[in-house]
C-alpha positions, 0 to 999 in steps of 0.5 A: 514487219515481214522484213524484220521477221525474215531477219529474225528467222535468218539469224536464228537459223544461223545460230542453230547451224553454228550450235549444231556444228559445235555440238557434233564435231564427228559430223564435220566437213570431212563427213563421217570421219570415224568409221569401222569397216571390214569384209566377210568371206568364205574361202576367198568368196564374199558372203552377202547378207551376213549381219554384224552388230557394232557396240560402243559409244553411241549405242548398238548399230546393226549392218549387213554385208553387201554383194562384195561381202563388205560392210561399214558403219560410222561411229561418233568418236575415237574409242573402243568398240565390240564387233560381233558377227551373228552366226545365225545369218551364216549359211548352214553348216558354216561357222567362224573358226579360230582355234586360239580364240574362244569367241571368234565371232566377236572382236574388240577394236579401237578407233585410233588417231586415223579414225578408221579401223578394219575388221575381217572375219575368217569363215570356214566349216566348223561347229558353232559354240553355243552357250547354254541358257543355264551357263548364261544365267550363271554368268549374268547372276555373277555379273548382277552381284558385281553390279549390285555390290557396286550399286550398294556402295552408292545407295548406302550413302544415299540412304544414310543421308536420307535417314539423318537429314530427310534429304532425297539427294538427287545430286548423289549421281553426280557425286558418283560421277565425281569419283570417276572423273577424279580418278581419270584426272589422277591416273590417266596418261595425259594428266597426273599419271599416278600409279593406280594404287595411289590415284584411285584411293586419292580419288575416293578421298577427294570424293569424301572431301566433296561431301564435306564441302557440300555440307559446309557450303550448302546443306548445313546453312539450309538446315540452320534456316530450317528449309523444308524437305521439299525445298531441299529436294528441289535444291538437290535437283538444281545442284545435280544439273549444275554439276552434271553440265559442269562435268560436260563442259570440262571433259566433253561429251565423249567417253574416256577409259581408265587404265587396264579397262579391257583386262583379259577374262579368266574362266571359272567354269561357265563364269568369265571374270577379269581380274578387275571384276574380281578386285571390284567384288572383293573391294566392295565386300571389304568396304561394306563389311567394314562399314557395317562394323562401324555402323553397329560397333562404333560409338559414332555409328550408333549415334548415326543410327539413333539420329536416323531413328529419332533426330529430336530424341538423339539431340536431347540425349546429348548427341551432336547431330550437326557433327554426326550429319557432317560425318555422314556426308563425308562417308556418303561422298567417299562411298559414292566416289568409290562406286564411281571408280568401280562403275567406270570399270564396269561400264566400262568408261567415264562419261559426264552423265554416268551417275545420272544413268544409275540414279533411278536404280539407286533410289529403287534400291533404297526404296526397295530395302527400306527408306533410311536403312543402310542394310536395306539399301544393301539388300535392295541393291543386290536384288536390283543388280541381279534383276538388271543383269539376269533380265537381259536374257529375255528382254532387250538390254535397253529395257533391263533397267525397267525390269528392276523398277517393275519388281520394285512396284510389285514388292511395294504393293505387298510391303510398302515400307520396303524389305527392312523398313518399318511400317509408319502411321500417316495422319 
């Protein structure tokens, strides 16, 4: 028995070792193959104890220069990273200076095929550029509105599905991811390499097709069998996990970028936006306004609102509930796909679990605005987006999503039905 136990433990250890090696290609026998390093010197003399922050795939890392003014960090993959020198750790009266760069203490680098990249800082006497708290507040507010509009595209579809079917679709985050993955496949150089003006709209169309396929193959048969709401929610959780790990199987665990992801910034007073940010805001506004007109003016939109209010009465009035629900799934898939494309530029980057990262925020926006109301989802998304970005001025970035959820709890304590929701009697 002892010998058998020893054999089992040895086999288990060997299997875990193989799994660890296969799951962590960046930690292969070469030993930390991807690395960012550099020097910090003042007039040719090394500066010790200067702090630098490296941000990118795998999260933020902090490192200090040694006695030779040198520093190095290992990074998990070949990708784009931001290296920021903390000027507060420089000697008094010293600053990073570069007349041609508005942010000389911040550099964008790319770890390429060689797996190594160096970042050096020119240090000299000068004045530090300090951004006031008000300018930071304005910048983050605009970023929050951009994020909120993008989040609204996904949350509106989620709210429509809940309003017409009663399903809390936990796979909606994976529908967002699908849009980004489809866009990457269509426009990236290693794949079809279509022009952006063709590839990105086509990714949205494919996402709408995904909504149609899911309804025809899964949700409609379950509706006809009169499966309960709780069971449908559990099915959506299973679908979410299946889709998420399917993405990971095909695209891996790394981060990929869409073309023009690192566009230059344009200054509008204290606000800096890239042309991609501006396009994202304009596209979101146009799509949301168009959707609002469809929902309030068209016959199909009015039928959708009627089903959300009372499905039984809508059916008795002659409305084809099945047809309307199918249209809702198509619209929800298309909006989620568009949100995924815009989110891939906002992050920036595409990752297998990117939709799951904002799923809780989508539910928070829908709940905050009022369950089943599309306009409530829009208002809730804007509030959540602004709170997430602005709260980063006072709390760590890792906790900024929690700030939005705290606001959600506080508002629901005073208005349980949400901002635009209707109070319902229970029992």
